N, C-alpha and C positions, 0 to 999 in steps of 0.2 A: 815473484813480485815486480811490479812495474813502476817504473820513475816517471814523472810527469814534469814539467817546468809550469810553474804558476806564479801568482803575485797577490800580495796581501792588499784587499781593497779598502781596508778601514781607513777612517779619517785620522791620519796620523803622519807625520813627517816623512817617515822612511819608506813607506809603500815598498816593502821588502819583496826581492825576488826569491822563490822557494823552490827547492825540490821536494817532490811529494811522493812517497812509496806507498802503492795501493795493492792490497790482496784480498780477494773475496769480498769486493766493493765496500772495503774498510780502509780508512787511513792508518797505515801502520807506522810511519815515521816521516818527519818533517826536517829538512836540512837547509842551509844557506845555500844560495846559489851566486858563486863569486862573479858570475857574469855581469852582476849590476855593481859597477864600481864604487856607487854611493854607499852600498848596503851589503858588502861582501861577506860580513860575518853574522848576519842574522840568522834566525829570527829571535826575538826576544821572548820572555816568558810567556806573554799574551799569544805569540804565533806558535810557541810549543803546544799552547793549550788547545788549539784548534783540533787536536786529536779528540779531545774530551768533548769540546764544544759541538763537533759535528755528530758525534754518536751518543751525547747526553740522554740519560734516561728522561730527563725533565724537557727535552725539546718537544716543542709542538708538532705532531705528524699528520694530525687530521683536523678538519675544520671544527671549530667548538662553538656552540652558543651558550649565552647566559641563561641559567634557569630563571623562570620567572620569579620576581620579588625576592632573588637570592644573590648571593656574591659568588656562587659556585657556577661552573661551567660543565656542559655535557657533550660529548661527542655527536656530531651528525654528519650525514654525507654531503658530498659536494653538491649533489643535485639539490637538496633541501637549502644548503646555504646559498646558491647560487639563485635558487628560486626566491628567497626572501630578500636578496639583494636587488635583483632584478625588479621585484614588485615594488620595493621601497623607492628606486630610482624612477621607475616610470610614474609612480604617483607623486614625488616630489616635483618631477619636471612639469607635469600636467598640473599640478595644483599652485605650486609657487614660482617655477621657473628653475631652469638648471642651476643658477647661481645661488642656490640655497644650500648647496653641497660644496663643503670645503675640502679641498685636495691638500693634505699636509705631507710633504715628503721632506725627511730630514737628511743629514749627511752621514748615516751610519755606514753606507758603503759607497763606493765610487763606481762609474761605468757608463758606456754608451748606452745600454738598454735601460739606464734610468728613464730616459726621455720617453720610454714607451708609456708611462703613466700619464704624463700631460697630453700626449697624442691621444689616449682614450678618452679623457675628460673634454678635449676640444671635439672629438666626434661626437660625444654625447649632447653636445649642443652648447656647452657653457659650463663654468663652475667658477668658484671663488679661490684664490690664490694668495700665498704669503709673499711678503717681500722682505729685504733685509736679511740678516744672518745672526747666528749667535756666536759666530766664532771670530771673524777678522775684519769686517768691513771698513772700520774706521782707519785701520792701518793701511788697508789696501787703496782707500781713497786718499790718504795723506800721501802714500808713495805715487799714486797716479798724478796728483795734483803737483806734485813736486818734479818727478822724473819722467813722468809722461806714460809709463807702464811698469807693471811687477814682474821684475825678474832679478837675479843675482848670479854672482858666479857659480861654477859648477862645485858641488859639495866638496870635492877633494882639493879644490884650490885654497881652501882655507889654511892648509899646512903650509902655505907661503906667506901667511900673516906674520908680523912682528908684534902685533897688539891685538887682542881679541877681547872685546867687550860684550859680555853676556847682559844684557839689560831686561830684567824681568823675565829671563828664559832659564830653564834648568834642564839641558839637554841630558845630563846624566840619568835623568828619568824620562823624559818626555820626547827626546831625539837622541837615542843612544847611538845611533850611526855617527851623528855629527860629533859626539863626546870623543869617539875614537880618533877621528882626525884632529880634533883640539888637543887631545893627549900628545899626538905625533908632533903637533906645532910647538907645544910646549917643551918637549924634548928636544927640538931644534933651538930653543932658545926664546920662543914667542912669551910674552907677558900674557897671563889671563886675568882680567878685571871682571867683577861681578858686581851689579848693582841690583840690589834685591832687598825687600824687607825682611826676608827669610834667609837664615844660613843652609843652603841647600847642599845636596851632594855635589853639585857643579861647584858651588861656592868653596867647598872643602879642597878643591884643587887650585884655587886662585890664590893669587899672592896679594890682592886687595879684594876686601868686600865692602860695599857702602850701603848703607840701610835706609833709603828714604822712606818717608810719610807715604803711604798709598795714595795714589791720585795727583801727587806732587811732582811728576816726573818733568813735566814741562817746565816748571820753574828751575829744576837742576839743571836741565839742558840749556836753559837762557843764562843761567849762571855761568855754565862752563864757557858758553859762546862768549859771554863778557870778558873773560880773561884771554881767549884765543884772539879776539878782536883788538883788546886794548894793548896787548903785548906783541901785536903784529906777527901772531903765530898762525898766519893763514897764507894759502896758496893764492897770491895775487895774480899770477899768470892764469892759473886755472880759472879764477872768478871772472877776470876779464874776458875770457873767451867764450864760457860756457854757462854763465850765471847771470840770471836776471833778478833785480831786487837787492843786491847787496848793500848800496848805500841805505835803504831803508832798514834792511835787517841790522845793520851796523848801528844805527841810532837807536833801535830797540833795544840790542843787547846793551849797549854801552849806558843807556838809561835804567837798565835792570841791575841794581846796586847789588853785589855779592852778598852783603849782610841780609838783604831782602831774600835773596835766594836760599841762602842759609836758613833763614827763619821760616820760611815756607816749606822746604824740603825735609828740615831735621838734619841736613849734612853739614857739618861745620865748614866755614870757609876755607881752612887750609886743605881740606880734602876735596873740595870743588876745584881749588887750584891745582891739586895733584892730577886730578883727572884731567883736565885742560894741558897740563904739561905732558902726560903720558899720551894724549892724543897728537900732540903738537910734535912730540920728539919720537914717536914710535911707529912711524910710517913704514909699511903700509898697515892702515887701522882697519880693522873689520869688526863693524858693530850689528849684533845679532839681538834685535829686540824679541821678545816674546808675545805671546797673544794676550796675556793678562792686563798688562797696563793700558791697553787700547779698549778696556772694557768700562770705561769712565764717561761721564758727560762731557769731559774735557779732553777726551783723549785723541782726538783726531789732529787737534792743534798740537797736543804733547808730542805726537809722533812726528809732525813736521819740524818742530824744534829739535828734536833728536836728531833727525835725518839731516838737517842743516849743519851739524857738526862734521859728519862726513864730506859734505859739500864744500864749506868753507876751507877745509885742509887737503882739498885735492884727492879724496880717497874714493872717488868715483870712477870706474873704468880702468881699474888697474888690478893686477894680479894681486892675491892676499888682501885687499881691501874691499870696501863696499858696504853697502846697506843690505843685509840679510834677512829680510822679512818674508816674502813670498817669491818663489821661483816658478812662474807660470809658463814656462818656455814648452811644457809637454802639453799645455792646454790648447792645443792646434784644432780641437773640434768644436770649440766654443770660445766665448768672450769672456771668460771669468775675469773679474777685476775692472771691465769695462762698465762703465754707469749703468748701462741697461740692465745689468744682471742684479743689481741689489735695489735699484730705486724704483719705485712705483711710477708708472706713466701718469701724464696729466689727466688722461681720461682712459676708460677701458678700452682694450683692443678689438672689442666686438664678440669676444669669446669668454675670455678670461676677465674677471673682476679681481685686479691684483690690489686687495684693499685691506690685508690682514698684516700687520707688523709682527714679524716674529718676536721681536723685543715685547711687544704689548699684546701677545697673544690672547690672553685669557680677556681683556678688557675690550680688545677689538672684535673678537667673536661675540661677545654679550652685547655690544653696541650696533652690529650689523643690521641694516635695515634695508627695506626695499630690494629683495626680500630678506626676510631674517635667515640666519642659518639654521637648518634643520637636520643636516647629516654632515659628518666628517668620515673621511677616508685617510687613514694614516699608514704610512710606510717608511722603512729606513729611519725611524725615529722614535724617541721616548719623550715627548713633549711635557708629560706630567711632571717628569723627574728634572728633564734639563732645562726647560724654558723658565724665565723669571716668574715669580709670584705664583707659585705651585697651587695656592688656595684659590685664587681666581681662574686659574687654568682648569682646575678640578669643577668650580662652579660653572664654567662655560661648557665642559664636557657634558656634564650631568644635566644642562638645560637643553640639549639636544633630542631629537626623537630617535636618532639612528646612529650607530657609531661602529664602523668596521676598521680593524687594525690587522695588519698583516705582519707577523711576527715569529720569531724562533722560539720564544719563551714567553712565559707570562710576566712582563715587566709590569711597571705600575700603570702605564698607558693600556696595555692589553686587559689589564683588569677592569679598566673602564668600560670596555667594548661590549656590544651586543653580539658581534659576530667576530670571532679570531680566526684568521685565515692562516695556515702554516706556510712560512716562507723558507726559500731555499737557503743553504749555505752557500759560501763562496766556491765552494767544489763541485757545485751540482748544476751549474750552467756557465758556459764561456762569456766572457766579455773583454772589451778592451777598456784599459785604464791609464790615465796619466798620474801626475803627482804634483805636489805643490812645494817640494824641496829640491829634488832631483829632476834631472831633464830627460828621464825615459818614458818611453811608451812600451807598455807590457799587455801580455795577453793573461787575463785571469783563466786559466783554462778549466773545462770540466774534467774531473778525474773520476767521478762516482755517479751513480744514479741516485735520485732523491730516495730517501727511506720513506716507509709508510704511504701515505697519501699525498706528500708534498709536492706542490707545483711552483715552477718559477712564477714571479709576477707577471711576465710577459704573457704566460699562458692562461694565468687567471683573467687577466683583461681581455683576451681573445675569447675566452669562453662566455663571459658577460657581453662582449660585443655581438657574438653570435646570436645569443637570446635576445640582444636589444635590436637587431635587425640592421646593424650599420653596414654601409655600403662595402660590397665587396673588394672594390679597387681600392679604396682607401684602406682597408684592413691589411690587404697584402702589403703596403707599402709602409704603414704606421704601426702595424701590430704584427710583428713578424712570428713565425711558427706555424704549427706546433713542434716541427723536428729539429734536430739540432742542425741538420742541413740548412734549413731555412733560417735558422738563427745566425749560423756562419755567413749565409749570403748577405743578410742585413749588415752585418760589421764589415764584411768585404767592400760593401758599397760605400760605407763611412770612410774606409782606408783608400779608396780609389783616388781622390785628389792629391795623394802623398806618395809620390815615387819612392820605391825602397820600403814601403810598409805593406805587408801582406799578413794573413793569419798564419800562412806556412813559416814565414820568417820569424815571426812572434812566437810561435811554439817553439822555436830552437832557444830563445831567450829574449832579454829587454833589448830595444832599440833606442838609441839616442833620438830625440825629437827631430826633424827636419828643421834646417836654420838655426840649430843650436849655438849659442855664444857660450864658449867656455869662460870667457871673462865679459861679464854683462856691460854694455855701454861703452866697450873698448873703441867702438866707431864713433863715440860721442855724438850720436843722434838721439835726441830727446823728443818724443812724441807728445809735447806740450803746445799750447798755442804759439808760444814766442818761438820754439824750437831750442829753447835753453832750460837749464834746470832753473824752476822757478820758486825762488824763496819769497816773492812777492806774488800771490796768485789772486788774479780778479776773479777767477772762477770759483775760488773758495768763497767770496763774497757773493757772486751771482747765484750760485748753487745752493749754498748753506748759510748765507747770511752771516758769514764770519769775517773777521778781520783778515785781510789779505797777508797779513804777516802772522807768524806763528805766535801768538800773545798767549800768555797765561790767564786762566781764569780758575778760579776754586771750584772744586765739583760740587754739584748740588747738594749731596748727602756727604757732608764732611764735619769732623768734630770742629772746625774752624769756620765752618760755614753758617748760613742764617736759617736752615732748615729745622723743623721741630725735632727731628731726630737728634740734632747735634746737643740739644739741651739736656735729652735724657739718657742718651746711649754714648759711651765713651771710648767703645772699642771698635776698631775696623775688623770687618769679618772678611778674612780671605778664603777663597775656595778654589785652590789651584788643582791641576792635574796631577796624577800621580803614575808611576810606572806600572802599577798593578791593573789599571783599567785604561780603555778608551772611553772617556767620559762614565755613561752608565752601563757599558758592555763589559763582559767577562768576569765580574764578581760573583757571579752565581754559580761558577765552576769550582769544584773540589781543589783543583790544583792552584787557583788564585787565592781561594780562602785560606789555604795555609799561611800565606803572608799578610793577608788583609782580612781578618776575620770579623771585625766590627769597627764602625766609626769611633774616631776620638778627636777632642780638640786640643791642640798644641797651643800653650800660652807661655809668656814670659813669667819667671819668679817674680819679679816685683808685682805685676798684676795679679798673681795668684796669692801672695802675701796679704795684699790688700783686701782680698776678699775671703781670706780664711781657708784657702784651698790648697790641698797637698795632692802629691802624685796619687793617680788612680781614684780620686774622689769622683763621684758622680755628679755632674752639673748640668744646669739649665742654660742654654744660649737663647737669648729671646730679644724681640722688638715688638712694635705694634703689629706686625704683619703675621708673626708666628713663632714657633720655638722648637728646639731640639734638645733632647736630654742624652748625653754620651758622658764617657769617662774623660777626665783631664790627664795630659801629660805635661809635666812642666819641663821646659827646655830653654837655655839661653840662646838657641838659634832663632827664636822667635823675637822681632822687635817689640819693645815695649809700647803697649796700647794696640797690639794687633793679636787677633786670635785666629786659628786656622783649622778648618775641615776640609778635607779633600772632596771634591765634587764628584758625583754619580752613584752615591748610595742611595738604594732604592727605598720608598716608604717602608716596605717589609723589612728593611735592615734597621729600621729604627728612625728614618726620616731623611727626607732630600734637603739640602742646604737651602733650596730655593723655597722653602716655607718661609724664609726670611728675606728674601730679595724682593725687590719692585721693579715692576717693567717700566724701563726707561730707555730711550734711544740715545745713542752717542752723538756728539756735536756734528758729525758727518757720516755718511755711508749707510745709516739706519742699521747700525750694530747695536748690540744689547749691552746697556751700561749696567749690568747686574753684579758687577764686582765692586759696586757703590753702595755698600751696605753696612750700616751701624749697629751695634748689638750690645747688650750687657750681658753679664754671665755671673750666676749665682750658684752657691753650693746647695745640694739637695739634702 
């Protein structure tokens, strides 16, 4: 049995290093690689399930074609599949122009080879692309506007905090490696405070749980800021040297009455005062916001208001302190978090028409003109399940003439395809990956040959490019392969600008990114227009049409808002992540199914009593957009007025939570405001 070092490329905080043991071209065992200091005890249950995932009998191993007028698929040869795709691509380009093809790539896996897809479509002569993101752009933009870039201290530095605030984050399930360090900090005497409408596994370990109303985080942050400023519990020396806009911010929070903050957020004034006191007296303070609360139409401003609490108390640039949202120090090959990554240009770049908002996918696809969309190519994503407003996304998919999906399993999106091409697993092609929580560069090393007739995406593109007659010089540079040696040469070229990085070194284990700062912003250099931390941001007004200060506005869809939903639907529908899935991945595996066999809704006992519902009753969750039918679990952990179903369930499991969501963008960053959903619930 041979051991290889590799790394998990999933869309997950931990990006764990792994030791993989192989015998007879099969994965036999997966263990942690302690060389990754951020994740020395991984992998999690999902990581262990890679053995089953890689060798699953349900895995797609051959090209598949939908039978005519049927929901079933049949196996076809690669030649036939590529012939059909080539014919469609030639016809669509000649008849409608290349931009009638939408290239949709999700975030299912990370890696430098992912750029091969957009390289192919540029060589094709043009295409339509998406902008924005489902995950985190509002928070990225809020951080960039304030601090100038997205980075935080090395993960292990959290053990030096005296106060840790988890605001809408549940690392006990979604960032298990961080939870280990938090536990050690608590053992050393640190206080753990949790702000979340749910009592989560992380909250079970805290000494204080605050349960605000969903979407009201900005009001709570301004209320805390009021007490800090009013009682002069601010770091005035730090503010004088490094902060722009404090006088304006001071007026904002002093005018934001604590009673108003309490009324909006559902957090009583004494608890707002308690949070302010803990921040003021518990330095160094580490604030770890999750991704959930920045998926509302007011969330960018809310994140700025939360971040301001760390700024005015001098908790930036110090060990054990800071704003721990996104650590992009390993994103040395791209500019993730820079505005260009998520914002559409004012006009097309001559090749890509970047005109489809990820948040508004279904409606934007249907509305596309000159030319209208005729074809979609999907890879590394499951948009039917995961994008807002599934019903409209399905309508848009079904309006197209031709759909190609590259996948490992028959997901909801793959079931909508005309052609499904088998995708590689993480073990079947080498690639170089970064992370968004720790600062390591890692090699996702090839350890086995692909089973059946599986081809890496890079090879699929090469074969199509040869058929379409793309120029040889361009192919050699942009579409590497087919051999592993040529793939390695492509990756080595990407590493050349960074002394100390090479495939040989990465095969030995993870390497800290060049220029990594263990304590972020410890040099007090802020890449903002003013060179200071900006509580008052002119760019927020110029780019997004927002107030330069982090003012509070009510979400569009809110029980206290003016939207039509507010009058009809009294419950907030929460759809968080779970430890058992990475969004819609993994739950089709038997190992995972043991722990999450079916979807269910968690609700507060008071809400259940009002509706005559008892534990395990079958219920319908609904609004004007759609419905789900699941079992109810009654639990005091859920805030009254909120119900919760974890996201990622497939339609074949009983329905995706996005049957009930609407496509809306966040106030900045073109994020998806799909957590902003109201529903009603009745017993069946």
